[in-house]
MARBA-3410 file (N, C-alpha, C, O; in Angstrom, 1 decimal):
252
11.8,32.3,-35.4,11.8,32.9,-34.0,13.0,32.3,-33.3,13.2,31.1,-33.2 ~ 13.8,33.2,-32.7,15.0,32.8,-32.0,14.7,32.3,-30.6,13.9,33.0,-29.9 ~ 15.2,31.1,-30.2,14.9,30.6,-28.9,15.8,31.3,-27.9,17.0,31.5,-28.1 ~ 15.2,31.5,-26.7,16.0,32.2,-25.6,16.6,31.1,-24.7,15.8,30.3,-24.2 ~ 17.9,31.2,-24.5,18.5,30.2,-23.7,18.4,30.7,-22.2,19.0,31.7,-21.8
17.7,29.9,-21.4,17.5,30.3,-20.0,18.6,29.7,-19.2,19.0,28.5,-19.4 ~ 19.1,30.4,-18.1,20.1,29.8,-17.3,19.6,28.6,-16.5,18.4,28.6,-16.1 ~ 20.6,27.7,-16.2,20.2,26.5,-15.5,19.8,26.9,-14.0,18.8,26.4,-13.5 ~ 20.6,27.7,-13.4,20.3,28.1,-12.0,19.7,29.5,-12.1,20.4,30.5,-12.3 ~ 18.4,29.5,-11.8,17.7,30.8,-11.9,16.6,30.8,-10.9,15.5,30.3,-11.1
16.8,31.4,-9.7,15.8,31.4,-8.6,14.5,32.1,-9.0,13.5,31.7,-8.6 ~ 14.7,33.1,-9.9,13.5,33.8,-10.3,12.6,33.0,-11.2,11.4,33.2,-11.3 ~ 13.1,32.0,-11.8,12.4,31.1,-12.7,12.0,29.8,-12.1,11.5,28.9,-12.8 ~ 12.2,29.7,-10.8,11.8,28.4,-10.1,12.9,27.4,-9.9,12.5,26.2,-9.6 ~ 14.1,27.7,-10.1,15.2,26.8,-9.9,16.2,27.4,-9.0,17.3,27.8,-9.4
15.9,27.4,-7.7,16.8,28.0,-6.7,16.7,27.3,-5.4,16.1,26.2,-5.3 ~ 17.3,27.9,-4.4,17.3,27.3,-3.0,15.9,27.1,-2.5,15.7,26.1,-1.8 ~ 15.0,28.0,-2.7,13.7,27.9,-2.2,13.0,26.6,-2.7,12.4,25.9,-1.9 ~ 13.0,26.4,-4.0,12.4,25.2,-4.6,13.0,23.9,-4.1,12.4,22.9,-3.8 ~ 14.4,23.9,-4.0,15.0,22.7,-3.5,14.7,22.5,-2.0,14.5,21.3,-1.6
14.5,23.6,-1.3,14.1,23.4,0.1,12.7,22.8,0.2,12.4,22.0,1.1 ~ 11.8,23.3,-0.7,10.5,22.7,-0.6,10.4,21.3,-1.0,9.7,20.5,-0.4 ~ 11.2,20.9,-2.0,11.3,19.4,-2.3,11.9,18.7,-1.1,11.5,17.5,-0.8 ~ 12.9,19.3,-0.4,13.5,18.6,0.7,12.5,18.4,1.8,12.5,17.4,2.5 ~ 11.7,19.4,2.1,10.7,19.3,3.1,9.7,18.3,2.8,9.3,17.5,3.7
9.3,18.2,1.5,8.4,17.1,1.1,9.0,15.7,1.3,8.3,14.8,1.7 ~ 10.3,15.7,1.0,11.0,14.4,1.2,11.0,14.0,2.7,10.7,12.8,3.0 ~ 11.3,14.9,3.6,11.3,14.6,5.0,10.0,14.2,5.6,9.8,13.2,6.3 ~ 9.0,15.0,5.3,7.6,14.8,5.8,7.0,13.5,5.3,6.5,12.7,6.1 ~ 7.2,13.2,4.0,6.6,12.0,3.4,7.4,10.8,3.9,6.8,9.7,4.1
8.7,10.9,4.2,9.5,9.8,4.8,9.0,9.5,6.2,8.9,8.3,6.5 ~ 8.7,10.5,7.0,8.2,10.3,8.3,6.9,9.5,8.3,6.8,8.6,9.1 ~ 6.0,9.9,7.4,4.8,9.2,7.3,5.0,7.7,6.8,4.4,6.8,7.3 ~ 5.9,7.6,5.8,6.2,6.3,5.3,6.8,5.4,6.3,6.5,4.2,6.3 ~ 7.7,5.9,7.2,8.3,5.1,8.3,7.2,4.5,9.2,7.2,3.4,9.6
6.2,5.4,9.5,5.1,5.0,10.4,4.3,3.8,9.8,3.9,2.9,10.5 ~ 4.0,4.0,8.5,3.3,2.9,7.8,4.1,1.7,7.7,3.6,0.6,7.7 ~ 5.4,1.8,7.4,6.3,0.6,7.3,6.4,-0.1,8.6,6.4,-1.4,8.7 ~ 6.4,0.6,9.8,6.4,0.0,11.1,5.2,-0.8,11.3,5.2,-1.9,11.9 ~ 4.0,-0.3,10.8,2.8,-1.0,10.9,2.6,-2.2,9.9,1.6,-2.9,9.8
3.7,-2.3,9.0,3.7,-3.4,8.0,2.5,-3.3,7.1,1.9,-4.3,6.8 ~ 2.3,-2.1,6.6,1.2,-1.9,5.6,1.7,-2.1,4.2,2.9,-2.1,3.9 ~ 0.8,-2.3,3.3,1.1,-2.6,1.9,1.9,-1.5,1.2,2.8,-1.7,0.4 ~ 1.5,-0.2,1.5,2.2,0.9,1.0,3.1,1.5,2.2,2.5,2.0,3.2 ~ 4.4,1.4,2.1,5.3,1.8,3.2,6.1,3.0,2.9,5.7,4.0,2.3
7.4,2.8,3.2,8.3,3.9,3.2,8.5,4.5,1.8,8.4,5.7,1.5 ~ 8.9,3.6,0.8,9.2,4.1,-0.5,8.0,4.7,-1.2,8.1,5.7,-1.9 ~ 6.8,4.0,-1.1,5.6,4.5,-1.7,5.2,5.9,-1.3,5.0,6.8,-2.1 ~ 5.2,6.1,0.1,4.8,7.4,0.6,5.9,8.5,0.2,5.5,9.6,-0.1 ~ 7.1,8.1,0.3,8.2,9.1,0.0,8.1,9.5,-1.5,8.1,10.7,-1.8
7.9,8.6,-2.4,7.8,8.9,-3.8,6.6,9.8,-4.1,6.6,10.7,-4.9 ~ 5.5,9.4,-3.5,4.2,10.2,-3.7,4.4,11.6,-3.2,4.0,12.5,-3.9 ~ 5.0,11.8,-2.0,5.2,13.2,-1.5,6.1,14.0,-2.3,5.8,15.2,-2.6 ~ 7.3,13.5,-2.7,8.2,14.2,-3.5,7.7,14.5,-4.9,7.9,15.5,-5.4 ~ 7.0,13.5,-5.5,6.5,13.6,-6.8,5.4,14.7,-6.8,5.3,15.5,-7.8
4.6,14.7,-5.8,3.5,15.7,-5.8,4.1,17.1,-5.6,3.6,18.1,-6.2 ~ 5.2,17.3,-4.8,5.8,18.6,-4.7,6.4,19.0,-6.0,6.4,20.2,-6.3 ~ 7.0,18.1,-6.7,7.6,18.4,-8.0,6.6,18.9,-9.0,6.8,19.8,-9.8 ~ 5.4,18.2,-9.0,4.4,18.6,-9.9,3.9,20.0,-9.6,3.6,20.8,-10.5 ~ 3.9,20.4,-8.3,3.5,21.7,-7.9,4.5,22.7,-8.4,4.2,23.8,-8.8
5.8,22.4,-8.3,6.8,23.3,-8.7,6.7,23.5,-10.2,6.9,24.6,-10.7 ~ 6.5,22.4,-11.0,6.3,22.5,-12.4,5.1,23.4,-12.7,5.1,24.2,-13.7 ~ 4.0,23.2,-12.0,2.8,23.9,-12.2,3.0,25.4,-12.0,2.5,26.2,-12.8 ~ 3.9,25.8,-11.1,4.1,27.2,-10.8,5.1,27.9,-11.6,5.0,29.0,-12.1 ~ 6.2,27.1,-11.9,7.4,27.7,-12.6,7.7,27.1,-13.9,8.6,27.7,-14.6
7.1,26.0,-14.3,7.6,25.3,-15.5,7.1,26.0,-16.8,7.6,25.6,-17.9 ~ 6.2,26.9,-16.7,5.7,27.5,-17.9,6.0,29.0,-18.0,5.3,29.8,-18.7 ~ 7.0,29.5,-17.3,7.3,30.9,-17.2,7.7,31.4,-18.6,7.4,32.5,-19.0 ~ 8.5,30.6,-19.4,8.9,31.1,-20.7,7.7,31.2,-21.6,7.8,32.0,-22.5 ~ 6.7,30.3,-21.5,5.6,30.4,-22.3,4.7,31.6,-21.9,4.2,32.3,-22.8
4.6,31.8,-20.6,3.7,32.9,-20.2,4.3,34.3,-20.5,3.6,35.3,-20.5 ~ 5.7,34.3,-20.8,6.3,35.6,-21.1,5.8,36.1,-22.5,6.0,37.3,-22.8 ~ 5.3,35.2,-23.3,4.8,35.6,-24.6,3.5,36.3,-24.5,2.8,36.1,-23.6 ~ 3.2,37.1,-25.5,2.0,37.8,-25.5,0.8,36.9,-25.8,0.9,35.9,-26.6 ~ -0.4,37.3,-25.3,-1.6,36.6,-25.6,-1.6,35.1,-25.1,-2.3,34.3,-25.7
-0.8,34.8,-24.1,-0.8,33.5,-23.6,-1.2,33.5,-22.1,-0.7,34.3,-21.3 ~ -2.2,32.7,-21.8,-2.6,32.6,-20.4,-2.6,31.2,-19.9,-2.8,30.2,-20.8 ~ -2.5,31.0,-18.6,-2.3,29.6,-18.1,-2.8,29.5,-16.7,-2.5,30.5,-15.9 ~ -3.6,28.5,-16.3,-4.1,28.3,-15.0,-3.3,27.2,-14.3,-3.5,26.1,-14.6 ~ -2.4,27.6,-13.4,-1.6,26.6,-12.7,-2.4,25.6,-11.9,-1.9,24.5,-11.6
-3.5,26.0,-11.4,-4.3,25.1,-10.6,-4.8,23.8,-11.3,-5.2,22.8,-10.7 ~ -4.8,23.9,-12.7,-5.2,22.7,-13.4,-4.3,21.5,-13.2,-4.7,20.4,-13.1 ~ -3.0,21.8,-13.1,-2.0,20.7,-12.8,-2.3,20.1,-11.4,-2.3,18.9,-11.3 ~ -2.6,21.0,-10.4,-2.9,20.4,-9.1,-4.1,19.6,-9.1,-4.1,18.6,-8.4 ~ -5.1,19.9,-9.9,-6.3,19.1,-9.9,-6.0,17.8,-10.5,-6.6,16.8,-10.1
-5.2,17.7,-11.5,-4.8,16.4,-12.1,-4.0,15.5,-11.2,-4.1,14.3,-11.2 ~ -3.2,16.1,-10.3,-2.5,15.3,-9.3,-3.5,14.6,-8.4,-3.4,13.4,-8.1 ~ -4.5,15.3,-7.9,-5.5,14.7,-7.0,-6.3,13.6,-7.7,-6.5,12.6,-7.1 ~ -6.6,13.8,-9.0,-7.2,12.7,-9.7,-6.3,11.5,-9.9,-6.7,10.3,-9.8 ~ -5.1,11.8,-10.3,-4.1,10.7,-10.6,-3.8,9.8,-9.4,-3.5,8.7,-9.5
-3.7,10.5,-8.2,-3.3,9.7,-7.0,-4.4,8.7,-6.6,-4.1,7.7,-5.9 ~ -5.6,8.8,-7.2,-6.6,7.8,-6.9,-6.3,6.4,-7.4,-6.8,5.4,-6.9 ~ -5.5,6.4,-8.5,-5.1,5.1,-9.0,-4.2,4.3,-8.0,-4.4,3.1,-7.9 ~ -3.3,5.0,-7.4,-2.5,4.4,-6.4,-3.3,3.9,-5.2,-3.2,2.8,-4.7 ~ -4.2,4.8,-4.7,-5.1,4.5,-3.6,-6.0,3.3,-3.9,-6.2,2.4,-3.1
-6.5,3.2,-5.1,-7.4,2.1,-5.5,-6.6,0.8,-5.6,-7.2,-0.3,-5.3 ~ -5.3,0.9,-5.9,-4.5,-0.4,-5.9,-4.2,-0.9,-4.6,-3.9,-2.1,-4.4 ~ -4.2,0.0,-3.6,-3.9,-0.4,-2.2,-5.1,-1.1,-1.5,-4.9,-2.1,-0.7 ~ -6.3,-0.7,-1.8,-7.5,-1.2,-1.2,-7.8,-2.6,-1.8,-7.8,-2.7,-3.1 ~ -8.1,-3.6,-1.0,-8.4,-4.9,-1.6,-9.5,-5.5,-0.6,-9.6,-5.1,0.5
-10.2,-6.4,-1.2,-11.3,-7.1,-0.5,-11.0,-8.6,-0.4,-10.7,-9.2,-1.4 ~ -11.0,-9.1,0.8,-10.8,-10.5,1.1,-12.0,-11.0,1.9,-12.3,-10.6,3.0 ~ -12.8,-11.9,1.2,-14.1,-12.3,1.7,-15.0,-11.1,1.9,-15.2,-10.4,1.0 ~ -15.4,-10.9,3.2,-16.3,-9.8,3.5,-15.6,-8.6,4.1,-16.2,-7.7,4.5 ~ -14.2,-8.7,4.2,-13.5,-7.7,4.8,-12.8,-6.8,3.8,-12.1,-7.3,2.9
-12.9,-5.5,4.0,-12.2,-4.5,3.1,-11.0,-4.0,3.9,-11.2,-3.5,5.0 ~ -9.9,-4.1,3.3,-8.6,-3.7,4.0,-7.9,-2.7,3.1,-8.0,-2.7,1.9 ~ -7.1,-1.9,3.8,-6.2,-0.9,3.1,-6.8,0.5,2.9,-6.2,1.4,2.3 ~ -8.0,0.7,3.5,-8.6,2.0,3.4,-7.8,3.1,4.1,-7.6,4.2,3.5 ~ -7.3,2.8,5.3,-6.5,3.8,6.0,-5.2,4.1,5.3,-4.8,5.2,5.2
-4.6,3.1,4.8,-3.3,3.3,4.1,-3.5,4.1,2.8,-2.7,4.9,2.4 ~ -4.6,3.8,2.1,-4.9,4.5,0.9,-5.2,6.0,1.2,-4.8,6.9,0.5 ~ -5.9,6.2,2.3,-6.1,7.6,2.7,-4.8,8.3,3.1,-4.7,9.5,2.9 ~ -3.9,7.5,3.7,-2.6,8.1,4.1,-1.8,8.5,2.9,-1.2,9.6,2.8 ~ -1.8,7.7,1.8,-1.2,8.0,0.5,-1.8,9.3,0.0,-1.1,10.2,-0.5
-3.1,9.4,0.0,-3.8,10.6,-0.5,-3.4,11.8,0.3,-3.1,12.9,-0.3 ~ -3.3,11.7,1.7,-2.8,12.8,2.5,-1.4,13.2,2.2,-1.0,14.3,2.2 ~ -0.5,12.2,2.0,0.9,12.4,1.7,1.0,13.2,0.4,1.8,14.1,0.2 ~ 0.1,12.9,-0.6,0.1,13.7,-1.8,-0.2,15.1,-1.6,0.4,16.0,-2.1 ~ -1.2,15.4,-0.7,-1.6,16.7,-0.4,-0.5,17.5,0.4,-0.2,18.6,0.1
0.3,16.7,1.2,1.4,17.4,1.9,2.5,17.7,1.0,3.1,18.8,1.1 ~ 2.8,16.8,0.0,3.8,17.2,-1.0,3.3,18.4,-1.8,4.2,19.2,-2.2 ~ 2.1,18.5,-2.2,1.6,19.6,-2.9,1.7,20.9,-2.1,2.1,21.9,-2.7 ~ 1.4,20.8,-0.8,1.6,22.0,0.0,3.1,22.4,0.1,3.3,23.6,0.0 ~ 4.0,21.5,0.2,5.4,21.8,0.2,5.8,22.5,-1.2,6.5,23.5,-1.2
5.4,21.9,-2.3,5.7,22.4,-3.6,5.0,23.8,-3.8,5.5,24.6,-4.6 ~ 3.9,24.0,-3.2,3.2,25.2,-3.4,3.6,26.3,-2.4,3.0,27.4,-2.4 ~ 4.7,26.1,-1.7,5.2,27.1,-0.8,4.4,27.3,0.5,4.3,28.4,1.0 ~ 3.8,26.3,1.0,3.0,26.3,2.2,3.5,25.3,3.3,2.9,24.4,3.6 ~ 4.7,25.6,3.8,5.4,24.6,4.7,4.6,24.5,6.0,4.6,23.4,6.5
4.0,25.6,6.5,3.3,25.4,7.8,2.1,24.5,7.7,1.9,23.7,8.6 ~ 1.4,24.6,6.6,0.3,23.7,6.4,0.7,22.3,6.2,0.1,21.3,6.7 ~ 1.9,22.1,5.6,2.4,20.7,5.4,2.8,20.1,6.7,2.5,19.0,7.0 ~ 3.4,20.9,7.6,3.8,20.4,8.9,2.6,20.1,9.7,2.5,19.1,10.5 ~ 1.6,21.0,9.7,0.3,20.8,10.4,-0.4,19.5,10.0,-0.9,18.7,10.8
-0.4,19.3,8.7,-1.1,18.1,8.1,-0.3,16.8,8.5,-0.9,15.8,8.8 ~ 1.0,16.9,8.6,1.8,15.7,9.0,1.5,15.4,10.5,1.4,14.3,10.9 ~ 1.5,16.4,11.3,1.1,16.2,12.7,-0.3,15.7,12.9,-0.5,14.8,13.7 ~ -1.2,16.1,12.0,-2.6,15.6,12.1,-2.6,14.1,11.7,-3.4,13.4,12.3 ~ -1.8,13.7,10.8,-1.7,12.3,10.4,-1.4,11.4,11.6,-2.1,10.4,11.9
-0.4,11.8,12.4,0.0,11.0,13.6,-1.1,11.1,14.7,-1.2,10.2,15.4 ~ -1.7,12.2,14.8,-2.8,12.4,15.7,-3.9,11.4,15.4,-4.5,10.7,16.3 ~ -4.3,11.2,14.1,-5.4,10.4,13.7,-5.0,8.9,13.8,-5.7,8.1,14.4 ~ -3.9,8.5,13.2,-3.5,7.1,13.2,-3.0,6.5,14.5,-3.1,5.3,14.7 ~ -2.5,7.4,15.3,-1.9,6.9,16.6,-2.8,7.3,17.8,-3.0,6.5,18.7
-3.4,8.5,17.8,-4.2,8.9,18.9,-5.7,8.4,18.9,-6.2,8.1,19.9 ~ -6.3,8.3,17.7,-7.7,7.9,17.6,-7.9,6.5,18.1,-8.9,6.3,18.8 ~ -7.0,5.5,17.8,-7.3,4.2,18.3,-7.3,4.2,19.9,-8.1,3.4,20.4 ~ -6.5,5.0,20.5,-6.5,5.1,22.0,-7.9,5.7,22.4,-8.4,5.2,23.4 ~ -8.3,6.7,21.7,-9.6,7.3,22.0,-10.8,6.3,21.9,-11.7,6.3,22.8
-10.8,5.5,20.8,-11.9,4.6,20.6,-11.9,3.5,21.7,-13.0,3.0,22.0 ~ -10.8,3.2,22.3,-10.7,2.2,23.3,-11.3,2.7,24.6,-11.9,2.0,25.4 ~ -11.1,4.0,24.8,-11.6,4.7,26.0,-13.1,5.0,26.0,-13.8,5.0,27.0 ~ -13.6,5.2,24.7,-15.0,5.6,24.5,-15.7,4.5,23.7,-15.6,4.5,22.5 ~ -16.3,3.5,24.3,-16.9,2.4,23.6,-18.0,2.8,22.6,-18.2,2.1,21.6
-18.6,3.9,22.8,-19.7,4.3,21.9,-19.2,4.7,20.5,-20.0,4.6,19.6 ~ -17.9,5.1,20.4,-17.4,5.4,19.1,-16.4,4.4,18.6,-15.7,4.7,17.6 ~ -16.3,3.3,19.3,-15.3,2.3,18.9,-15.8,1.6,17.6,-16.9,1.5,17.3 ~ -14.8,1.3,16.8,-15.0,0.6,15.5,-14.8,-0.9,15.7,-13.6,-1.3,15.9 ~ -15.9,-1.7,15.7,-15.8,-3.1,15.9,-15.6,-3.8,14.6,-16.5,-3.9,13.8
-14.3,-4.2,14.3,-14.0,-4.8,13.0,-14.2,-6.3,13.1,-14.1,-6.9,14.2 ~ -14.5,-6.9,12.0,-14.7,-8.4,11.9,-13.4,-9.0,11.4,-12.7,-8.4,10.6 ~ -13.2,-10.2,11.8,-12.0,-11.0,11.3,-12.4,-12.5,11.4,-13.2,-12.9,12.1 ~ -11.6,-13.2,10.6,-11.8,-14.7,10.6,-10.5,-15.3,11.1,-9.4,-14.8,10.8 ~ -10.6,-16.3,11.9,-9.5,-17.1,12.4,-9.7,-18.6,12.2,-10.7,-19.1,12.5
-8.7,-19.2,11.6,-8.7,-20.6,11.3,-7.9,-21.3,12.4,-6.8,-21.0,12.6 ~ -8.5,-22.3,13.0,-7.9,-23.0,14.2,-7.9,-24.5,13.9,-9.0,-25.0,13.6 ~ -6.8,-25.1,14.0,-6.7,-26.6,13.9,-6.3,-27.1,15.3,-5.2,-26.7,15.8 ~ -7.1,-28.0,15.9,-6.8,-28.4,17.3,-7.1,-29.8,17.5,-7.8,-30.4,16.7 ~ -6.5,-30.4,18.5,-6.8,-31.8,18.8,-8.2,-32.0,19.4,-8.6,-31.2,20.3
-8.9,-33.0,18.9,-10.2,-33.3,19.5,-10.1,-33.8,20.9,-9.2,-34.6,21.2 ~ -11.0,-33.3,21.8,-10.9,-33.7,23.2,-10.1,-32.8,24.0,-9.3,-32.0,23.4 ~ -10.3,-32.8,25.2,-9.5,-31.9,26.1,-10.1,-30.5,26.3,-9.5,-29.7,26.9 ~ -11.3,-30.3,25.7,-11.9,-29.0,25.9,-11.2,-27.8,25.3,-11.1,-26.8,25.9 ~ -10.5,-28.1,24.1,-9.7,-27.0,23.5,-10.6,-25.9,23.0,-10.3,-24.7,23.2
-11.7,-26.2,22.3,-12.6,-25.2,21.7,-13.2,-24.3,22.7,-13.2,-23.1,22.5 ~ -13.7,-24.7,23.8,-14.2,-23.8,24.8,-13.1,-22.8,25.3,-13.4,-21.6,25.6 ~ -11.9,-23.3,25.5,-10.8,-22.4,25.9,-10.5,-21.4,24.8,-10.1,-20.3,25.1 ~ -10.6,-21.8,23.5,-10.4,-20.9,22.4,-11.4,-19.8,22.5,-11.1,-18.6,22.3 ~ -12.7,-20.1,22.6,-13.8,-19.2,22.7,-13.6,-18.2,23.9,-13.9,-17.0,23.8
-13.2,-18.8,25.0,-13.0,-17.9,26.2,-11.8,-16.9,26.0,-11.9,-15.8,26.4 ~ -10.8,-17.4,25.3,-9.7,-16.5,25.1,-10.1,-15.4,24.1,-9.6,-14.2,24.2 ~ -10.9,-15.7,23.1,-11.4,-14.6,22.2,-12.2,-13.6,22.9,-12.1,-12.4,22.7 ~ -13.1,-14.1,23.8,-13.9,-13.1,24.6,-13.1,-12.3,25.5,-13.3,-11.1,25.7 ~ -12.1,-12.8,26.1,-11.2,-12.1,27.0,-10.3,-11.1,26.3,-9.9,-10.1,26.9
-10.1,-11.3,25.0,-9.3,-10.4,24.2,-10.1,-9.2,23.7,-9.6,-8.4,23.0 ~ -11.4,-9.2,24.0,-12.3,-8.1,23.5,-13.0,-8.4,22.2,-13.4,-7.4,21.6 ~ -13.3,-9.7,21.9,-14.0,-10.0,20.7,-15.3,-10.8,21.0,-15.3,-11.5,22.0 ~ -16.3,-10.6,20.2,-17.4,-11.5,20.2,-17.3,-12.5,19.1,-17.0,-12.2,18.0 ~ -17.7,-13.7,19.4,-17.6,-14.8,18.4,-19.0,-14.8,17.7,-20.0,-15.2,18.3
-19.0,-14.4,16.4,-20.2,-14.4,15.7,-20.6,-15.7,15.0,-21.8,-16.0,14.8 ~ -19.6,-16.5,14.7,-19.9,-17.7,13.9,-18.8,-18.7,14.2,-17.7,-18.4,14.2 ~ -19.2,-20.0,14.2,-18.3,-21.1,14.4,-18.7,-22.1,13.3,-19.8,-22.6,13.4 ~ -17.7,-22.4,12.4,-18.0,-23.5,11.4,-16.8,-24.3,11.1,-15.7,-23.8,11.2 ~ -17.0,-25.5,10.7,-15.9,-26.4,10.3,-15.8,-26.4,8.8,-16.7,-26.5,8.1
-14.5,-26.2,8.4,-14.2,-26.2,7.0,-12.8,-26.6,6.8,-12.0,-26.6,7.8 ~ -12.4,-26.9,5.5,-11.0,-27.2,5.3,-10.1,-25.9,5.4,-10.5,-24.9,4.8 ~ -9.1,-26.0,6.2,-8.3,-24.8,6.5,-7.5,-24.4,5.2,-6.9,-25.3,4.5 ~ -7.4,-23.1,5.0,-6.7,-22.7,3.7,-5.2,-23.0,3.7,-4.6,-23.1,2.7 ~ -4.6,-23.1,4.9,-3.1,-23.4,4.9,-2.9,-24.8,4.4,-1.8,-25.1,4.0
-3.9,-25.7,4.6,-3.7,-27.1,4.0,-3.8,-27.0,2.5,-3.1,-27.8,1.9 ~ -4.6,-26.1,1.9,-4.7,-26.0,0.5,-3.4,-25.5,-0.1,-3.2,-25.7,-1.3 ~ -2.6,-24.7,0.6,-1.4,-24.2,0.1,-0.2,-25.2,0.2,0.8,-24.9,-0.4 ~ -0.4,-26.3,0.9,0.7,-27.3,0.9,1.0,-27.8,-0.5,0.0,-28.1,-1.2 ~ 2.2,-28.1,-0.8,2.6,-28.6,-2.1,2.0,-30.1,-2.2,1.6,-30.4,-3.3
2.1,-30.8,-1.2,1.5,-32.2,-1.2,0.5,-32.3,-0.1,0.8,-32.1,1.1 ~ -0.8,-32.6,-0.5,-1.9,-32.7,0.5,-1.6,-33.8,1.5,-1.2,-34.9,1.1 ~ -1.8,-33.5,2.8,-1.6,-34.5,3.8,-2.9,-35.1,4.1,-3.9,-34.5,4.0 ~ -2.9,-36.4,4.5,-4.1,-37.1,4.8,-4.8,-36.5,6.0,-4.1,-36.0,6.9 ~ -6.1,-36.5,6.1,-6.9,-36.0,7.2,-6.5,-36.8,8.5,-6.4,-38.0,8.4
-6.4,-36.0,9.5,-6.1,-36.6,10.8,-7.4,-36.7,11.6,-7.9,-35.7,11.9 ~ -7.8,-37.9,11.9,-9.1,-38.1,12.6,-9.1,-37.5,14.0,-10.1,-37.3,14.6 ~ -7.8,-37.2,14.5,-7.7,-36.7,15.8,-7.7,-35.2,15.9,-7.6,-34.7,17.0 ~ -7.9,-34.5,14.8,-7.9,-33.1,14.8,-9.1,-32.5,14.2,-9.8,-33.2,13.4 ~ -9.4,-31.3,14.5,-10.6,-30.6,13.9,-10.2,-29.2,13.4,-9.4,-28.5,14.1
-10.6,-28.8,12.2,-10.4,-27.5,11.7,-11.6,-26.6,11.8,-12.7,-27.0,11.2 ~ -11.5,-25.5,12.4,-12.7,-24.7,12.7,-12.4,-23.2,12.3,-11.3,-22.7,12.5 ~ -13.4,-22.6,11.7,-13.2,-21.2,11.3,-14.1,-20.4,12.3,-15.3,-20.6,12.4 ~ -13.5,-19.4,12.9,-14.2,-18.5,13.8,-14.4,-17.1,13.2,-13.4,-16.6,12.7 ~ -15.6,-16.6,13.2,-15.8,-15.2,12.8,-16.0,-14.4,14.1,-16.9,-14.6,14.8
-15.0,-13.4,14.3,-15.1,-12.6,15.5,-15.2,-11.1,15.2,-15.0,-10.7,14.0 ~ -15.7,-10.4,16.1,-15.9,-9.0,16.0,-15.5,-8.3,17.3,-15.9,-8.7,18.4 ~ -14.7,-7.2,17.1,-14.3,-6.5,18.3,-13.2,-5.5,18.0,-12.8,-5.3,16.9 ~ -12.7,-4.8,19.1,-11.7,-3.8,18.9,-10.4,-4.2,19.4,-9.4,-3.4,19.5 ~ -10.2,-5.5,19.7,-8.9,-5.9,20.2,-7.9,-6.1,19.1,-8.2,-5.9,17.9
-6.7,-6.6,19.4,-5.7,-6.9,18.4,-5.8,-8.3,17.9,-5.6,-9.3,18.7 ~ -6.0,-8.5,16.6,-6.1,-9.9,16.1,-4.7,-10.5,16.1,-4.6,-11.7,16.4 ~ -3.7,-9.7,15.9,-2.3,-10.3,15.9,-2.0,-10.9,17.3,-1.5,-12.0,17.4 ~ -2.4,-10.1,18.4,-2.1,-10.6,19.7,-3.0,-11.9,20.0,-2.5,-12.8,20.7 ~ -4.2,-11.8,19.5,-5.1,-13.0,19.8,-4.6,-14.2,19.1,-4.6,-15.3,19.7
-4.1,-14.1,17.9,-3.5,-15.3,17.2,-2.3,-15.8,18.0,-2.1,-17.0,18.1 ~ -1.5,-14.9,18.4,-0.3,-15.4,19.2,-0.7,-16.1,20.5,-0.1,-17.1,20.9 ~ -1.7,-15.6,21.2,-2.2,-16.2,22.4,-2.8,-17.6,22.1,-2.6,-18.5,22.9 ~ -3.6,-17.7,21.0,-4.2,-19.0,20.7,-3.2,-20.0,20.4,-3.3,-21.2,20.7 ~ -2.1,-19.6,19.7,-1.1,-20.5,19.3,-0.3,-21.1,20.5,0.2,-22.2,20.3
-0.4,-20.5,21.6,0.3,-21.0,22.8,-0.6,-22.0,23.6,-0.1,-22.6,24.6 ~ -1.9,-22.1,23.3,-2.8,-23.0,24.0,-2.4,-24.4,23.8,-2.0,-24.8,22.7 ~ -2.5,-25.2,24.8,-2.2,-26.6,24.7,-3.3,-27.3,23.8,-4.5,-27.0,24.0 ~ -2.9,-28.1,22.9,-3.8,-28.8,22.0,-4.0,-28.1,20.7,-4.7,-28.7,19.8 ~ -3.5,-26.9,20.5,-3.6,-26.2,19.2,-2.6,-26.7,18.3,-1.4,-26.6,18.6
-3.0,-27.1,17.1,-2.0,-27.5,16.1,-1.5,-26.3,15.3,-0.3,-26.2,15.0 ~ -2.4,-25.4,14.8,-2.0,-24.3,14.0,-3.2,-23.2,14.1,-4.3,-23.6,14.3 ~ -2.8,-22.0,13.9,-3.7,-20.8,13.9,-3.3,-19.9,12.7,-2.2,-19.7,12.5 ~ -4.3,-19.5,12.0,-4.1,-18.6,10.8,-5.3,-17.7,10.7,-6.4,-18.0,10.9 ~ -5.0,-16.4,10.3,-6.0,-15.4,10.0,-5.6,-14.6,8.9,-4.4,-14.2,8.7
-6.6,-14.2,8.0,-6.3,-13.3,6.9,-5.8,-12.0,7.4,-5.0,-11.3,6.6 ~ -6.1,-11.5,8.6,-5.7,-10.2,9.1,-4.2,-10.2,9.4,-3.7,-9.1,9.4 ~ -3.6,-11.3,9.6,-2.2,-11.4,9.9,-1.4,-12.2,8.9,-0.3,-12.5,9.1 ~ -2.1,-12.5,7.7,-1.4,-13.3,6.7,-0.4,-12.4,6.0,-0.7,-11.3,5.5 ~ 0.9,-12.9,5.8,1.9,-12.1,5.2,2.4,-12.7,3.9,3.4,-12.4,3.4
1.6,-13.6,3.3,1.9,-14.3,2.1,1.6,-13.5,0.9,2.2,-13.8,-0.2 ~ 0.8,-12.4,1.0,0.4,-11.6,-0.2,1.5,-10.6,-0.5,1.3,-9.8,-1.4
END
């Protein structure tokens, strides 16, 4: 059987301006989402979201146009939707790698869902549905940017997240009551207070001797405020030696 040489540039076969434009749209939209995630300093940022979006669009292009020469043969049938279904299944591996559990806190769910949505946006671009892709991108920003503002205005639907804060402070001077007061003023409830060895001491290359004039306390808090801002405020209090929280730890 003689092989048919197909032209490299063939819009009718899926290699033309339309397909390049769809890939370009997937690149732009996924980059916009990736920039937002990178600004928030999430584990999956600009490059991850961009590659997921463009890769999903390319898979859709291959699904639609990559088998034209095979379908031209007699008695050959093919369902392009099967490739799209495999994309949805495969993206779960990336999402699962983003989600992690530290102590009793599960983190990365929103970023994993964002990667999943970026995959769908890329598929929409590759499938020739640019309006749906644009609408989904706008929905992303509505949810991740607008919903936190809504939950602050409506306490009934607010999501009260838990976090742990490690505080080392000088004994005496009423430091701990001021720490608890600052947590309450920042919109958190203090659920538990316990003394334990601070994790940042365990990371030191050479263990330092215990200072009888300091105390290391772990606070378990719950609320809708910003843990980053609370840690910064506690660090400025007089008598505070150090403040650390898994929610703002950047060592991972």
